[in-house]
C-alpha distance (Angstrom), angle and dihedral (degrees) to the residues before:
residue distance angle dihedral
X1 . . .
X2 3.82 . .
X3 3.80 92.0 .
X4 3.81 90.5 51.7
X5 3.80 90.9 51.5
X6 3.80 90.4 47.4
X7 3.79 89.6 54.4
X8 3.81 90.7 54.8
X9 3.82 93.0 46.5
X10 3.80 96.8 45.1
X11 3.78 109.6 106.8
X12 3.81 91.6 5.7
X13 3.78 121.6 143.4
X14 3.81 124.8 -151.2
X15 3.80 125.3 -167.8
X16 3.80 123.9 -146.6
X17 3.79 123.3 -170.7
X18 3.78 119.1 -155.9
X19 3.79 141.0 163.4
X20 3.78 108.1 -89.7
X21 3.78 138.9 174.0
X22 3.80 119.1 -113.6
X23 3.84 90.9 -98.2
X24 3.83 90.2 57.2
X25 3.81 101.6 -102.8
X26 3.79 112.8 138.2
X27 3.80 118.3 -124.0
X28 3.81 88.9 -142.6
X29 3.80 122.3 24.5
X30 3.81 119.6 -118.0
X31 3.80 114.1 -126.9
X32 3.80 137.5 179.6
X33 3.82 93.5 -69.0
X34 3.82 92.0 56.4
X35 3.80 91.8 49.7
X36 3.80 92.7 46.6
X37 3.82 92.4 47.9
X38 3.82 92.5 48.6
X39 3.79 91.3 48.0
X40 3.80 92.2 48.9
X41 3.82 90.5 48.7
X42 3.83 88.5 52.6
X43 3.83 90.4 56.0
X44 3.81 97.1 -98.2
X45 3.82 104.5 108.0
X46 3.81 115.5 -144.5
X47 3.76 134.8 166.9
X48 3.81 121.4 -135.2
X49 3.81 89.9 -119.9
X50 3.83 90.8 58.8
X51 3.82 93.8 59.1
X52 3.81 114.4 89.5
X53 3.80 116.4 -166.8
X54 3.78 104.1 -175.6
X55 3.81 93.9 -179.4
X56 3.78 94.0 45.8
X57 3.79 131.6 -113.8
X58 3.81 121.1 -15.2
X59 3.81 111.2 -102.3
X60 3.81 104.0 170.9
X61 3.78 139.7 50.0
X62 3.81 111.4 -97.6
X63 3.80 146.1 79.9
X64 3.80 121.6 -54.5
X65 3.79 137.5 178.9
X66 3.80 114.3 -135.8
X67 3.78 127.6 -171.8
X68 3.79 118.5 -125.7
X69 3.80 114.5 -160.2
X70 3.80 108.7 -161.3
X71 3.81 98.1 169.1
X72 3.80 137.8 -2.8
X73 3.82 90.1 -87.9
X74 3.82 100.8 26.7
X75 3.77 125.2 76.2
X76 3.79 136.2 145.0
X77 3.79 139.9 177.9
X78 3.81 126.7 -108.4
X79 3.79 125.6 -167.4
X80 3.81 114.5 -127.6
X81 3.79 119.0 -163.6
X82 3.81 114.8 -161.7
X83 3.80 113.8 -158.4
X84 3.79 130.7 -177.4
X85 3.80 116.4 -113.4
X86 3.79 113.5 -107.9
């Protein structure tokens, strides 16, 4: 099951929108829960505990690669795009 989910997630891109200052710094950092919720909303269900953010929470607008660990031996990478709210 985990390998099947990894296949669906591989190469996927998820977009988060957050309040940000004009220079691109987020007013509130985006952590594993935000990434999991955005992925689930995009039709790719994830749990917060499956999202691994080795460099910590996202604090700026931009594109990031996050690791998703679905099983002890199964992990993949998902692209997260953080955009400022209009």
